[in-house]
C-alpha positions in Angstrom: 152.1 131.9 76.0 148.4 132.1 75.4 146.4 131.0 72.3 143.1 132.7 71.5 140.4 130.5 70.1 137.4 131.9 68.2 134.2 130.1 68.7 131.2 131.7 67.1 131.1 135.2 68.7 133.1 134.3 71.8 136.9 134.3 72.5 138.5 132.1 75.0 142.1 131.9 76.1 143.9 128.7 77.0 147.5 128.2 78.1 149.8 126.3 75.8 152.4 124.2 77.5 155.5 122.5 76.2 154.1 119.2 77.3 152.5 117.7 74.2 150.3 114.6 74.5 150.5 111.9 71.9 147.5 109.6 72.0 147.9 105.8 72.2 146.4 105.7 68.7 149.0 108.3 67.5 151.9 106.2 69.0 150.5 103.1 67.3 150.1 104.9 64.0 153.7 106.1 64.2 154.9 102.5 65.0 153.1 101.2 62.0 154.7 103.9 59.8 158.1 103.1 61.3 157.8 99.4 60.7 156.6 99.9 57.2 159.5 102.2 56.4 161.9 99.7 58.0 160.5 96.8 55.9 160.8 98.9 52.8 164.5 99.5 53.4 165.0 95.8 54.2 163.1 94.7 51.1 165.3 97.0 48.9 168.4 95.4 50.5 167.2 91.8 49.9 166.0 92.5 46.4 169.3 94.1 45.4 171.3 91.4 47.3 169.5 88.5 45.5 167.9 90.1 42.4 164.5 88.8 43.2 162.9 90.6 40.3 160.9 93.3 42.0 163.2 96.0 40.8 166.5 94.2 40.5 167.2 91.4 38.1 165.7 92.6 34.8 168.0 92.7 31.8 168.1 95.5 29.2 165.7 93.4 27.0 163.2 93.1 29.9 163.8 89.5 30.7 163.9 88.5 34.4 166.9 86.6 35.8 166.2 86.0 39.5 169.3 85.2 41.5 171.3 86.0 38.3 174.2 88.3 37.5 172.4 91.5 38.7 172.4 90.1 42.3 174.9 91.8 44.5 176.0 88.4 45.8 176.8 87.4 42.2 178.9 90.5 41.5 176.1 92.8 40.3 176.1 96.5 41.3 173.1 97.8 43.3 173.9 101.4 42.3 175.1 101.2 38.7 171.7 101.0 36.8 170.0 103.9 38.6 173.0 106.1 38.8 174.3 105.4 35.3 171.0 105.3 33.3 168.5 107.1 35.6 170.4 110.2 36.6 169.3 113.5 35.2 169.7 117.1 36.0 172.5 119.1 37.5 174.2 116.2 39.3 174.0 113.7 36.4 177.8 113.8 35.8 178.6 113.2 39.4 176.2 110.3 39.8 177.3 108.8 36.4 180.9 108.9 37.7 180.2 107.0 40.9 177.8 104.5 39.4 178.9 101.0 40.2 181.9 102.0 42.3 182.5 99.4 45.0 182.5 102.0 47.8 179.2 103.4 46.6 177.7 99.9 46.4 178.9 99.0 50.0 177.7 102.3 51.5 174.3 102.0 49.8 173.7 98.4 50.8 175.0 98.9 54.4 172.7 102.0 54.6 169.7 100.0 53.4 170.4 97.2 55.9 171.2 99.4 58.9 168.4 101.8 58.4 166.0 99.0 57.7 166.9 97.0 60.8 167.0 100.0 63.1 163.5 101.2 62.0 162.0 97.7 62.1 163.3 97.0 65.5 162.8 100.6 66.8 166.4 101.1 68.0 168.9 103.8 67.1 166.1 105.9 65.7 168.1 109.2 65.7 171.0 107.6 63.7 168.6 105.7 61.4 166.6 108.8 60.7 169.7 110.9 60.0 171.1 108.2 57.7 167.7 107.7 56.0 167.3 111.4 55.5 170.7 111.6 53.9 170.0 108.6 51.6 166.6 109.9 50.6 168.0 113.4 49.8 170.8 111.9 47.8 168.3 109.7 45.9 166.1 112.7 45.3 169.0 114.7 43.9 169.8 111.9 41.3 166.8 113.0 39.2 166.2 116.7 39.3 163.7 118.2 38.9 161.3 115.4 40.0 159.0 114.1 37.4 155.6 115.0 39.0 156.4 118.1 41.0 159.0 120.8 40.6 160.4 120.2 44.1 158.7 117.4 46.1 158.6 113.7 45.5 158.4 110.5 47.6 162.0 110.8 48.6 161.5 114.2 50.3 158.3 112.9 52.0 160.2 109.9 53.2 162.9 112.1 54.6 160.3 114.2 56.5 158.6 111.1 57.8 161.9 109.8 59.2 162.4 113.0 61.1 158.9 112.8 62.6 159.5 109.1 63.6 162.7 110.0 65.4 161.3 113.2 67.0 158.4 111.2 68.5 160.5 108.2 69.6 158.4 105.9 67.4 160.7 103.0 68.4 159.2 102.9 71.9 155.9 101.5 70.7 155.9 98.0 69.3 159.7 98.2 69.2 162.8 97.8 71.3 163.3 101.5 71.8 162.6 101.6 75.5 164.9 98.7 76.3 167.5 100.1 73.9 167.6 103.5 75.8 168.3 101.7 79.1 171.5 100.1 77.8 174.9 101.4 79.0 175.9 102.1 75.4 173.0 104.4 74.7 173.2 106.1 78.1 176.8 107.0 77.4 176.1 107.9 73.7 172.6 109.6 73.5 173.1 110.0 69.7 172.4 106.2 69.5 168.9 106.7 71.0 
């Protein structure tokens, strides 16, 4: 395949290969993005687990009760508020019905923890990206259409970012990705890469 470049009044042809080069700066930028996403997932897990007051722990009247009843460890539901009171659009009934269900709470919290750890450590990037994309798309579908754009919002951008991180093996830079891929488990199960 040949790409034609137009420079002023001249044309030059250069071969395009399948061997893409990612610069060191590019790898480091992807590593920073990966770690930032991982810490975001982990923070959401910790906040919902303990009701630290950054999104979880506020009562209906706006008062803050850190480590209170809203904390998952104290019997609070990490899904109930958003799915019961925040859902809107074509899937509102579905999300209202599963709001606060124990299985939904467990899947959500395990997803936040697993995705967060995998991204932060740089291991299991394919699985973490797949689970993260699913979680982001589900969260996007809770409130349709999005408030500021008829289609896109931060959930869709997050999903796209996770695909990029997995596609470029972002766990190999400043993470345990290279060591992880050498394990017997990953060699026998490449999906865990």
